[in-house]
N, C-alpha and C positions, 0 to 999 in steps of 0.2 A: 253738604250741610242740609239739614231739614229743619224747618221752622214749624212749630205748632202754636197756634194762638190759644192761650189759656183765657185771656180776658181782653175784649175789644172795647170795653166801656170806660166809664169814669168812676168817680167816687159815689155818684148818685145810684141808688139801687135801680136795676132794670131787669125785667123778667128773662131777657135773652142774652144780655151782655154783662159779663163779670168785670171787675176792676182789673187794672193792667197786669199782664203777665205773659211771657213768651218762653217756650221751651225751645232751645236750639241744640240740635245734635251736630257735632263737628267731628272731624277726623281724630281729634284727641280726647273727646269726651263730651259730656252734656253740660249745658249752661242754662240757667234761668235768667232772663232779662226782666227785671222788676218782679216784685212778689206781692201782688195785691191781696186783699183780705181773703178772697175765695180761692186763691191759687192752689193751696194745699189740696183741697178737695177736687179741684179741676184736674190736678195731676192724676188722681185716682180714676176719675171719670174717663180720662184719655188713655188709661192703661200705660202710663209712662213710669219708668223705673226710678221713682223718686228717691228710693233708698240709696241708690248709687250715683246720685247727682254729684257732679264734680265741682261746679262753680256757680256763683251767683253774682250778678251785676245789679246794683241799685243806682238808678239814674239820679234820684233825689229822694228826699225824706218825707214827702207828703205821704200820709198813711195809706192812700189807695195804691201806692207803689212799693210800700215796704212793710206794712203791718202783718203780712202773711209770713214774714221771715221768722219772728219769734215763735209763731205757731208751728212752723216746720221744725225748728230746733227743739222745741218742747216735745213734739211727737217723736223725733229721732232718738230721744233718750231711751225709749223702751219698746220701740216698734220692732216687729219681727223682720221688717225689710232692712233694718240697719244693724241687726244683731251680728256681732263679729266684724263689723266694718272697722278697718284701720286706716284706709287711705284718707288723706286730708280733704276737707272742704274749703275752698278758697272763696272768700267774699270780698268783692271789690266795690269801691264807690269813691265819691269825692271827699274833700276835707270834711271832717265831722263824723265819718262813718264809725270810727272806734268809739266815740262818745255815744252815738246812737245805740250801738250794740250793748255798751255798758249800761245805758239807761233801761233798755229792754231786759237785760239780765238782772238788774236790780229789782225791777217790777216782778220778775219771776223768781225772786229770792235766790239768785245765784245758781240756778239750775240749767240755764241754756247752754253754757259752755262746758258742762260736765258730760262730755261725750266719750265714746270709746275711740273716737278719731280726732285728730287735730283740726281746729278751726282757725284758718289763717285769714287775718284781716289786712287788706291792702288799700290804703288811701292813695288816690292818684291825683296828679296835677294836670292841668290843661296842656294838651299837645305833647305830653310825655309818653313815649311808647312804653307799654308794659305787657306782661303776659296774663291773659285771663286764665290760661292753662298752658303748660309746656306744649309748644307747637301751635298755640292760638295767640297771635299777636293782636294788640288793640291799641287804639289811641282815642282820647276823649277830648271833646270840645265843649267849653263852657257855653251855656245857653241862657237866653233871657227869660228865665222862669223863676228860679230861686237862686240863692247865693251859691248853693252847692250843686245845682243841676248841670248835667252833662249829656250831650249826645255821645254815641260811641261808634267807632268804625272797627270792624272785626274781620280778620283774615286768618283762615286756617291753612293747614299744609296743602290742601287741594288748590290753593290760590283763589278761592271764592271769597267775595267780600260782601258783608252785610253791614248796613248802617241803620242804627236805631236812634231816632231823635228823642224819643220819649216826649214829655211835655215841654213845649217851648213856645216863646213868642217868635215873631218874625225877625230874621237876620240873614242877610245875603251870604254871610260866611258859611251858613249851613249848606248852601248849594255847592260851594267849592269843596267842603268837607265830604260831601256825598258823591262827588264826581265819579261817574261810570261804575257805581256799585252794582253788583249783581242783583241785589235786592235792597231797596230803601224802604224802611218801615217808618212812616212819618205821621205825626198826629194831625188831625183835622177836627178838633173838638167841636167847632161850630160850622154850620153850613154857610151862613152869611151873617153880617151885622154882629160880629163877635162882641161880647160884653167886657172883655178884658184884653189887654195887650200881652198877657202872659200865655196865651194860646194862639193857635192858628185857625183861620177859617179856610174854606175850600179854595178860594181864589189864591190865597197866599201859598197854601200847600202845592197847588198846581204850578204856580210860578217857580217855586223852588225845584220841583220835579223837572220842569222844562229846562232849567239852567243846569241841573246836576246830570241829566240824561242817564239815569240808571237803566239797567236792562228791564227791570220791573219795579213797581212801587206798590206799597200797601198803605192805605189810609186807615187810621185807627183812633182810639180814644174818643168815641162818639158820645155826645150828649143826646138826650131823647129827641131833640128836634129833628135829628136825622131819620127818625122812624117814618116821617111823612115825605121823605125825599126820594125821588127816582135816581138812585146813585149813578147808574150807567148813563142816563140821559144828561145829568148835570155835569159829570166828568167829561163826556164827549164834547160839550160846548167849548172846552179849552183845547181841543185838538191835541191830545197828549202825544208825546213822542215815544211812549212805551205803554205797555199794559198797566193799567192802574186798577188795583183790586180792592174790594171792600173787605176789611177784616171782619171776621165773624168767629165767635167762640167755637173752637174745634177745627178751624181751617188749618190744613196742612199743605205746606209748600216745599218742594225740593229746590235747592239753590244749586 
């Protein structure tokens, strides 16, 4: 698997960090994990084959994680990159996904699902194993962020495992869910003194990493306060059990 960071920031505009989005190449096809507002153009900037995208995972329905999806579907209707495409696009997410897509489609006057290819919508339940793609198994864990928010654990035919928490408050169950992952992508919206229980700060993220013991971890979803932080120095204070990487737009990691 290979991961490309499309967006390492939050909903707040930032000159270097786009809102959330990750491209994941697997043995069975390509997946986008969350689809922030700028993700469609970030795909082009990273020279990724967006017209042949196989699947999309929406962790929750805050707009900085999903509002790029209707833009993608609108573009796909007439783009040369999707001309003649017939293979399906699978979109998965928590309860309410189908209503979300219906609302987006209504705003677009019924044009989003008028594609040359099928669009399959899959609503998942917590801890119920499902296929993101044939050959890519996943399981989701409800997280303390929104009613529909979920972390996801993904394993492809190579046996490699990626866990993506997306936005989440603190919960020790996340550590068990992420146990021994090859790569854990975990939010750390705040450096310290977080302003809400619906996100993590560095100490909490490092605690979960220490308990989960992944092979590598990536911190993401940074607010601007992180601009003044010496990332390596602050992470080192926690004596991490694995390499902990700062997500940056354009970062590419092989898993």
